[in-house]
Backbone as numpy.savetxt, mean C-alpha at the origin, in Angstrom:
# Nx Ny Nz CAx CAy CAz Cx Cy Cz
6.87 -20.22 9.94 6.03 -19.01 9.94 6.90 -17.76 9.94
6.45 -16.73 9.27 7.17 -15.46 9.21 6.65 -14.58 10.34
7.54 -14.16 11.22 7.13 -13.35 12.37 7.01 -11.88 11.97
5.91 -11.25 12.41 5.58 -9.88 11.99 5.31 -9.00 13.20
5.84 -7.79 13.16 5.56 -6.78 14.18 4.87 -5.60 13.50
3.68 -5.24 13.96 2.95 -4.09 13.43 3.28 -2.88 14.28
3.74 -1.81 13.62 4.12 -0.57 14.31 3.23 0.55 13.76
2.19 0.87 14.51 1.16 1.81 14.04 0.50 2.47 15.24
0.47 3.82 15.27 -0.07 4.51 16.44 -1.57 4.78 16.36
-2.18 4.58 15.19 -3.63 4.74 15.07 -4.28 3.39 15.37
-5.02 3.28 16.48 -5.59 1.98 16.87 -6.49 1.36 15.80
-7.24 2.20 15.08 -8.14 1.67 14.07 -7.37 1.08 12.90
-6.33 1.80 12.44 -5.51 1.30 11.34 -4.75 0.06 11.77
-4.25 0.06 12.99 -3.53 -1.10 13.51 -4.42 -2.34 13.52
-5.69 -2.15 13.87 -6.63 -3.27 13.89 -6.90 -3.78 12.48
-7.03 -2.85 11.52 -7.21 -3.26 10.13 -6.01 -4.08 9.66
-4.80 -3.59 9.94 -3.59 -4.30 9.53 -3.53 -5.68 10.15
-3.91 -5.76 11.41 -3.91 -7.05 12.11 -4.89 -8.02 11.47
-6.09 -7.54 11.19 -7.11 -8.41 10.58 -6.70 -8.84 9.18
-6.14 -7.90 8.42 -5.67 -8.24 7.07 -4.58 -9.31 7.14
-3.65 -9.14 8.08 -2.55 -10.08 8.22 -3.06 -11.48 8.53
-4.09 -11.57 9.35 -4.66 -12.86 9.72 -5.25 -13.59 8.53
-5.61 -12.84 7.48 -6.22 -13.45 6.30 -5.19 -13.96 5.30
-3.91 -13.61 5.51 -2.84 -14.05 4.61 -2.06 -15.16 5.31
-2.00 -16.31 4.73 -1.35 -17.45 5.37 0.17 -17.31 5.44
0.75 -17.97 6.42 2.20 -18.03 6.52 2.84 -17.02 7.44
2.02 -16.19 8.14 2.54 -15.15 9.00 2.06 -15.33 10.44
2.92 -14.97 11.37 2.58 -15.03 12.79 2.82 -13.66 13.41
1.80 -13.08 14.01 1.91 -11.76 14.61 2.64 -11.84 15.95
3.71 -11.08 16.08 4.45 -11.00 17.34 3.75 -10.06 18.30
3.44 -8.86 17.80 2.79 -7.86 18.64 2.35 -6.69 17.78
1.51 -5.85 18.35 1.12 -4.58 17.75 1.56 -3.49 18.72
2.40 -2.56 18.27 2.90 -1.51 19.15 2.61 -0.15 18.54
2.56 0.87 19.39 2.15 2.21 18.94 3.30 3.22 18.93
4.53 2.75 19.11 5.67 3.67 19.03 6.89 2.92 18.53
7.81 3.68 17.92 9.04 3.06 17.42 9.96 2.67 18.56
9.89 3.37 19.69 10.71 3.00 20.85 10.33 1.61 21.37
9.04 1.35 21.44 8.58 0.03 21.88 8.98 -1.03 20.85
8.89 -0.68 19.58 9.30 -1.60 18.53 10.77 -1.99 18.69
11.62 -1.00 18.98 13.05 -1.26 19.17 13.29 -2.20 20.35
12.56 -2.00 21.41 12.71 -2.87 22.58 12.41 -4.32 22.22
11.40 -4.54 21.41 11.05 -5.90 21.00 12.11 -6.46 20.07
12.58 -5.63 19.12 13.58 -6.08 18.15 14.89 -6.47 18.84
15.20 -5.81 19.95 16.43 -6.12 20.67 16.33 -7.40 21.49
15.10 -7.87 21.72 14.91 -9.05 22.58 14.57 -10.31 21.81
13.94 -10.17 20.66 13.53 -11.37 19.93 13.62 -11.17 18.43
13.57 -12.29 17.72 13.70 -12.25 16.27 12.37 -11.87 15.63
12.43 -10.88 14.77 11.27 -10.47 13.98 11.72 -10.44 12.52
10.94 -11.07 11.66 11.30 -11.11 10.24 10.86 -9.87 9.48
9.69 -9.36 9.84 9.08 -8.29 9.04 8.38 -7.27 9.91
8.61 -5.99 9.61 7.87 -4.89 10.24 6.85 -4.34 9.26
5.62 -4.15 9.72 4.63 -3.36 8.99 4.63 -2.01 9.69
5.24 -1.02 9.05 5.66 0.20 9.75 5.05 1.47 9.15
4.50 2.30 10.02 4.03 3.63 9.62 5.20 4.61 9.70
5.14 5.69 8.94 6.19 6.72 9.01 5.87 7.76 10.07
4.62 8.21 10.09 4.23 9.26 11.04 3.94 8.63 12.40
4.94 8.66 13.26 4.84 8.04 14.58 5.29 9.01 15.66
4.79 8.86 16.89 5.29 9.71 17.99 6.73 9.34 18.31
7.52 10.34 18.71 8.95 10.07 18.96 9.68 9.90 17.64
10.47 8.85 17.54 11.17 8.57 16.28 10.16 8.21 15.19
10.39 8.74 14.00 9.52 8.41 12.88 9.88 7.02 12.34
9.02 6.52 11.46 9.31 5.23 10.85 10.58 5.25 10.03
10.86 6.37 9.38 12.10 6.50 8.60 13.31 6.44 9.53
13.21 7.12 10.68 14.32 7.10 11.64 14.55 5.69 12.18
13.48 4.96 12.39 13.62 3.57 12.84 14.30 2.74 11.77
13.91 2.93 10.52 14.54 2.22 9.41 16.04 2.49 9.37
16.43 3.77 9.48 17.86 4.11 9.45 18.61 3.47 10.62
17.99 3.48 11.79 18.63 2.86 12.96 18.81 1.36 12.74
17.82 0.72 12.18 17.91 -0.72 11.91 19.04 -1.02 10.95
19.19 -0.20 9.92 20.26 -0.42 8.94 21.63 -0.13 9.56
21.72 0.93 10.36 23.00 1.29 10.98 23.48 0.22 11.96
22.55 -0.41 12.66 22.92 -1.41 13.67 22.98 -2.82 13.11
22.58 -2.98 11.86 22.68 -4.29 11.22 21.62 -5.28 11.63
20.51 -4.82 12.17 19.43 -5.74 12.52 18.89 -6.41 11.26
18.66 -7.69 11.35 18.18 -8.45 10.19 16.66 -8.53 10.22
16.04 -7.47 9.76 14.59 -7.42 9.70 14.17 -6.64 8.45
13.15 -7.12 7.78 12.64 -6.45 6.58 11.50 -5.52 6.95
11.24 -4.55 6.06 10.23 -3.53 6.37 9.32 -3.29 5.18
8.02 -3.33 5.45 7.02 -2.86 4.50 6.36 -1.63 5.13
6.47 -0.50 4.47 5.83 0.71 5.00 4.35 0.71 4.64
3.53 1.05 5.62 2.10 1.27 5.41 1.82 2.64 6.01
1.68 3.65 5.16 1.71 5.02 5.64 0.94 5.96 4.72
0.55 7.10 5.26 -0.09 8.14 4.45 0.94 9.02 3.77
2.23 8.85 4.10 3.29 9.67 3.50 3.43 9.33 2.02
3.10 10.27 1.15 3.14 10.01 -0.29 4.11 10.94 -1.02
4.92 11.69 -0.27 5.86 12.60 -0.93 7.07 11.83 -1.43
7.63 12.34 -2.51 8.73 11.67 -3.20 9.93 11.43 -2.30
10.32 12.42 -1.51 11.54 12.28 -0.71 11.46 11.14 0.29
10.36 11.03 0.99 10.23 9.95 1.97 10.18 8.59 1.28
9.46 8.52 0.16 9.38 7.25 -0.57 10.76 6.83 -1.06
11.51 7.78 -1.63 12.85 7.46 -2.12 13.77 7.02 -0.99
13.69 7.71 0.15 14.52 7.33 1.29 14.19 5.92 1.75
12.90 5.63 1.85 12.47 4.30 2.29 12.99 3.22 1.36
12.88 3.44 0.07 13.31 2.43 -0.90 14.83 2.32 -0.95
15.52 3.45 -0.85 16.99 3.42 -0.89 17.58 2.66 0.30
16.88 2.71 1.43 17.37 2.01 2.61 16.73 0.63 2.78
16.16 0.14 1.68 15.81 -1.27 1.65 14.41 -1.68 2.01
13.45 -0.76 2.06 12.07 -1.18 2.28 11.65 -2.11 1.14
11.04 -3.23 1.47 10.71 -4.20 0.43 9.41 -3.87 -0.28
8.59 -3.02 0.34 7.37 -2.56 -0.33 6.89 -1.30 0.38
5.95 -0.60 -0.27 5.49 0.69 0.26 4.03 0.84 -0.11
3.16 0.80 0.89 1.72 0.94 0.68 1.27 2.31 1.19
0.60 3.06 0.33 0.12 4.38 0.69 -1.34 4.28 1.14
-1.60 4.76 2.35 -2.98 4.77 2.86 -3.82 5.76 2.06
-5.06 5.47 1.81 -5.72 4.20 2.10 -5.39 3.19 1.02
-5.41 1.93 1.34 -5.12 0.88 0.38 -6.18 -0.19 0.49
-6.30 -0.98 -0.55 -7.26 -2.07 -0.56 -6.61 -3.34 -0.02
-7.44 -4.25 0.46 -6.92 -5.52 0.98 -6.12 -6.26 -0.10
-6.57 -6.18 -1.36 -5.87 -6.89 -2.44 -4.41 -6.43 -2.56
-4.18 -5.12 -2.38 -2.79 -4.61 -2.46 -1.98 -5.09 -1.26
-2.61 -5.13 -0.09 -1.95 -5.65 1.11 -1.59 -7.11 0.90
-2.53 -7.89 0.42 -2.29 -9.31 0.19 -1.18 -9.51 -0.84
-1.19 -8.69 -1.88 -0.15 -8.79 -2.90 1.23 -8.55 -2.30
1.35 -7.53 -1.46 2.64 -7.21 -0.84 3.11 -8.34 0.07
2.21 -8.84 0.90 2.58 -9.91 1.84 2.87 -11.21 1.12
2.09 -11.52 0.09 2.30 -12.77 -0.65 3.63 -12.75 -1.39
3.96 -11.60 -2.00 5.23 -11.48 -2.71 6.40 -11.60 -1.73
6.26 -10.99 -0.56 7.31 -11.09 0.45 7.47 -12.53 0.92
6.36 -13.19 1.18 6.41 -14.59 1.64 7.09 -15.48 0.62
6.79 -15.26 -0.66 7.39 -16.06 -1.72 8.91 -15.88 -1.74
9.36 -14.64 -1.66 10.80 -14.36 -1.64 11.45 -14.94 -0.39
10.79 -14.73 0.75 11.34 -15.19 2.03 11.55 -16.69 2.02
10.54 -17.44 1.60 10.63 -18.89 1.62 11.64 -19.40 0.59
11.70 -18.72 -0.55 12.66 -19.13 -1.58 14.09 -18.93 -1.08
14.38 -17.76 -0.50 15.73 -17.48 -0.02 16.11 -18.38 1.14
15.13 -18.78 1.94 15.40 -19.64 3.09 15.85 -21.02 2.65
15.37 -21.46 1.49 15.69 -22.80 1.00 16.98 -22.85 0.19
17.40 -21.71 -0.35 18.53 -21.68 -1.28 19.80 -21.15 -0.62
20.90 -21.85 -0.82 22.20 -21.37 -0.38 22.93 -20.66 -1.52
22.73 -21.17 -2.73 23.35 -20.58 -3.93 22.27 -20.41 -4.98
22.29 -19.26 -5.65 21.29 -18.98 -6.68 21.95 -18.83 -8.04
21.28 -19.31 -9.05 21.71 -19.04 -10.42 21.17 -17.69 -10.84
21.72 -17.12 -11.91 21.22 -15.84 -12.41 19.76 -15.95 -12.80
19.40 -17.07 -13.41 18.01 -17.26 -13.85 17.07 -17.29 -12.65
17.46 -18.00 -11.59 16.62 -18.05 -10.39 16.52 -16.68 -9.73
17.63 -15.97 -9.66 17.64 -14.64 -9.06 16.73 -13.70 -9.82
16.84 -13.73 -11.15 16.01 -12.85 -11.97 14.53 -13.17 -11.83
14.20 -14.45 -11.89 12.80 -14.85 -11.89 12.15 -14.74 -10.52
12.83 -15.20 -9.48 12.24 -15.28 -8.16 12.38 -14.02 -7.32
13.47 -13.28 -7.53 13.75 -12.13 -6.66 13.66 -10.80 -7.39
14.27 -10.70 -8.55 14.33 -9.42 -9.26 13.21 -9.25 -10.27
12.49 -10.30 -10.56 11.37 -10.24 -11.50 11.77 -9.60 -12.83
12.83 -10.13 -13.41 13.36 -9.55 -14.65 12.71 -10.12 -15.90
11.85 -11.11 -15.77 11.21 -11.64 -16.95 10.31 -10.57 -17.56
10.26 -10.53 -18.87 9.48 -9.50 -19.55 8.01 -9.64 -19.23
7.36 -8.52 -19.06 5.94 -8.48 -18.77 5.25 -7.60 -19.80
4.14 -8.08 -20.31 3.37 -7.31 -21.27 2.25 -6.62 -20.52
2.22 -5.30 -20.58 1.19 -4.52 -19.89 0.10 -4.17 -20.89
-1.02 -4.81 -20.75 -2.14 -4.55 -21.66 -3.01 -3.45 -21.06
-3.22 -2.41 -21.83 -4.00 -1.30 -21.35 -5.48 -1.59 -21.59
-5.97 -2.51 -20.81 -7.37 -2.91 -20.88 -8.01 -2.65 -19.52
-9.28 -2.30 -19.57 -10.00 -2.04 -18.33 -10.19 -3.34 -17.54
-10.19 -3.24 -16.22 -10.49 -4.42 -15.41 -11.88 -4.97 -15.77
-12.08 -6.23 -15.52 -13.35 -6.88 -15.81 -14.49 -6.17 -15.06
-15.57 -5.91 -15.79 -16.73 -5.27 -15.18 -16.81 -3.78 -15.42
-15.71 -3.16 -15.91 -15.71 -1.73 -16.22 -15.86 -1.53 -17.72
-16.54 -0.46 -18.10 -16.73 -0.17 -19.52 -16.15 1.20 -19.86
-15.74 1.36 -21.10 -15.15 2.62 -21.55 -16.15 3.76 -21.47
-17.40 3.48 -21.84 -18.40 4.54 -21.87 -18.66 5.10 -20.47
-18.78 4.20 -19.49 -19.01 4.67 -18.12 -17.77 5.36 -17.57
-16.61 4.82 -17.88 -15.37 5.46 -17.44 -15.29 6.88 -17.99
-15.68 7.06 -19.25 -15.63 8.39 -19.86 -16.54 9.36 -19.13
-17.74 8.90 -18.79 -18.69 9.76 -18.08 -18.14 10.16 -16.71
-17.62 9.20 -15.98 -17.10 9.47 -14.64 -15.86 10.35 -14.71
-14.99 10.07 -15.66 -13.77 10.87 -15.81 -14.09 12.31 -16.18
-15.07 12.52 -17.07 -15.49 13.88 -17.43 -16.02 14.61 -16.20
-16.76 13.90 -15.36 -17.31 14.50 -14.15 -16.20 14.87 -13.17
-15.24 13.98 -13.01 -14.10 14.25 -12.13 -13.34 15.48 -12.60
-13.09 15.59 -13.89 -12.36 16.74 -14.42 -13.14 18.03 -14.25
-14.46 17.95 -14.34 -15.28 19.16 -14.21 -15.23 19.74 -12.80
-14.84 18.92 -11.82 -14.76 19.39 -10.44 -13.46 20.12 -10.14
-12.53 20.09 -11.08 -11.25 20.75 -10.86 -10.51 20.15 -9.68
-10.01 21.01 -8.79 -9.23 20.54 -7.64 -10.08 20.38 -6.38
-11.39 20.53 -6.53 -12.27 20.39 -5.36 -12.35 18.92 -4.94
-12.23 18.63 -3.65 -12.35 17.24 -3.19 -13.77 16.73 -3.38
-13.90 15.43 -3.62 -15.22 14.85 -3.84 -15.27 13.44 -3.25
-16.48 12.95 -3.08 -16.70 11.62 -2.53 -17.37 10.72 -3.56
-17.49 9.45 -3.23 -18.21 8.52 -4.10 -19.64 9.00 -4.30
-20.26 9.46 -3.22 -21.64 9.92 -3.29 -21.78 11.13 -4.21
-20.79 12.02 -4.21 -20.83 13.20 -5.08 -20.90 12.78 -6.55
-20.05 11.84 -6.93 -20.02 11.40 -8.33 -21.29 10.62 -8.67
-21.72 9.75 -7.77 -22.92 8.95 -8.03 -24.13 9.86 -8.25
-24.23 10.92 -7.46 -25.35 11.84 -7.60 -25.33 12.60 -8.91
-24.15 12.90 -9.40 -24.03 13.68 -10.63 -24.26 12.84 -11.89
-23.82 11.58 -11.87 -23.90 10.76 -13.09 -25.05 9.77 -13.06
-25.71 9.61 -11.91 -26.85 8.71 -11.84 -26.48 7.24 -11.88
-25.33 6.91 -11.30 -24.86 5.52 -11.24 -24.73 5.13 -9.77
-24.93 3.86 -9.46 -24.90 3.42 -8.07 -23.53 3.68 -7.45
-23.53 3.90 -6.13 -22.28 4.15 -5.41 -21.32 2.98 -5.52
-21.86 1.76 -5.52 -21.01 0.57 -5.64 -20.24 0.59 -6.96
-20.93 0.92 -8.05 -20.29 0.96 -9.36 -19.28 2.11 -9.44
-19.68 3.27 -8.93 -18.80 4.43 -8.96 -17.52 4.13 -8.18
-17.65 3.46 -7.05 -16.50 3.14 -6.22 -15.48 2.29 -6.99
-15.94 1.39 -7.84 -15.04 0.55 -8.64 -14.25 1.39 -9.63
-14.93 2.36 -10.25 -14.25 3.22 -11.22 -13.26 4.16 -10.53
-13.63 4.67 -9.36 -12.73 5.55 -8.62 -11.51 4.78 -8.15
-11.69 3.53 -7.76 -10.53 2.71 -7.37 -9.60 2.53 -8.55
-10.16 2.28 -9.73 -9.34 2.12 -10.94 -8.58 3.41 -11.24
-9.27 4.55 -11.16 -8.61 5.84 -11.42 -7.51 6.11 -10.40
-7.74 5.68 -9.17 -6.70 5.82 -8.14 -5.51 4.92 -8.43
-5.79 3.70 -8.89 -4.72 2.73 -9.20 -3.78 3.23 -10.30
-4.32 4.01 -11.24 -3.47 4.53 -12.33 -3.03 5.97 -12.06
-3.21 6.41 -10.80 -2.76 7.73 -10.34 -3.47 8.90 -11.00
-4.66 8.67 -11.53 -5.41 9.76 -12.15 -6.12 10.62 -11.10
-6.34 10.05 -9.93 -6.90 10.81 -8.81 -6.14 10.46 -7.54
-6.15 11.41 -6.61 -5.58 11.17 -5.29 -6.71 10.72 -4.35
-6.37 9.94 -3.36 -7.37 9.50 -2.41 -6.83 9.64 -1.00
-7.68 10.12 -0.11 -7.34 10.23 1.30 -8.44 9.56 2.10
-8.08 8.98 3.22 -9.06 8.30 4.06 -9.11 8.97 5.42
-10.32 9.16 5.92 -10.54 9.69 7.25 -11.42 8.69 7.99
-11.24 8.61 9.29 -12.04 7.67 10.07 -13.08 8.43 10.89
-14.35 8.04 10.72 -15.43 8.69 11.43 -15.48 8.28 12.89
-16.49 8.75 13.57 -16.59 8.50 15.01 -16.81 7.03 15.33
-17.35 6.27 14.39 -17.57 4.84 14.65 -16.49 3.99 13.96
-15.46 4.64 13.49 -14.33 3.92 12.93 -14.48 3.54 11.46
-15.55 3.98 10.83 -15.76 3.66 9.42 -14.90 4.56 8.55
-14.13 3.98 7.60 -13.29 4.81 6.74 -14.12 5.65 5.77
-13.79 6.93 5.64 -14.46 7.84 4.73 -13.43 8.28 3.68
-13.74 8.02 2.41 -12.79 8.32 1.34 -13.11 9.64 0.67
-12.07 10.44 0.44 -12.20 11.68 -0.32 -11.17 11.67 -1.45
-11.59 12.15 -2.61 -10.75 12.11 -3.79 -10.50 13.51 -4.32
-9.39 13.67 -5.03 -9.11 14.90 -5.76 -8.49 14.55 -7.10
-8.77 15.38 -8.07 -8.28 15.20 -9.44 -6.77 15.44 -9.50
-6.05 14.52 -10.13 -4.60 14.63 -10.31 -4.33 15.24 -11.68
-4.29 16.55 -11.71 -4.11 17.25 -12.99 -2.77 16.87 -13.61
-2.79 16.61 -14.90 -1.56 16.22 -15.59 -1.50 14.74 -15.91
-2.50 13.99 -15.40 -2.53 12.54 -15.63 -3.60 12.15 -16.66
-4.02 13.10 -17.49 -5.06 12.82 -18.47 -4.68 11.68 -19.39
-3.40 11.62 -19.77 -2.96 10.61 -20.72 -3.14 9.20 -20.17
-2.91 9.03 -18.87 -3.03 7.69 -18.28 -4.45 7.17 -18.41
-5.45 8.08 -18.42 -6.84 7.66 -18.57 -7.17 7.47 -20.03
-6.70 8.38 -20.89 -7.02 8.30 -22.33 -6.57 6.98 -22.93
-5.53 6.39 -22.38 -5.03 5.12 -22.91 -6.05 3.99 -22.76
-7.04 4.21 -21.89 -8.04 3.17 -21.65 -9.39 3.51 -22.31
-9.47 4.65 -22.95 -10.75 5.08 -23.54 -10.78 4.85 -25.04
């Protein structure tokens, strides 16, 4: 089993991460902590394979914890799960060896993808003492050629995407919700949510999540001006 430590100061997000982790096989939760100082205390006492780490933390930030781990030579991998979406923090995280980076809010499928890919690499490296170039490329570096087909996900149509995209652009930089778009185009919120997720996946819109008084996530979107081409490729 791969041992995991969740480092997250928002209790609601920490609970989501814990529940998501329980749904992905092959992982064992060591603990959930709300500060990097507590995380360090655990890392100094026992073996942890993977940290699910937020950047915005009280005391030392997640980036500072990452740098400390690298400076001291601790053998632990890190997947960032954070609202930090600025280039500098992302580059720093990747340069210092973060194995993945999830920007809040994220879908369970993206979480599962990150954990599954890590598990595959972890188990492969655990079994191998010597790797061939072919094995390294295929299993670790993913160097095999991939064909990216610019096709809409199953269940989405170009005509509906065009209507929703036109509506999003008409709002300019004003934030909007699923309900706002559904009301304007006359399509169900469930359907609109699928299209907004797709637009978010291709970076055509930004998404932020807020948690209400009962802990329910509330999503707000804004138009990412300059990404028109990424959408036109699918229309």
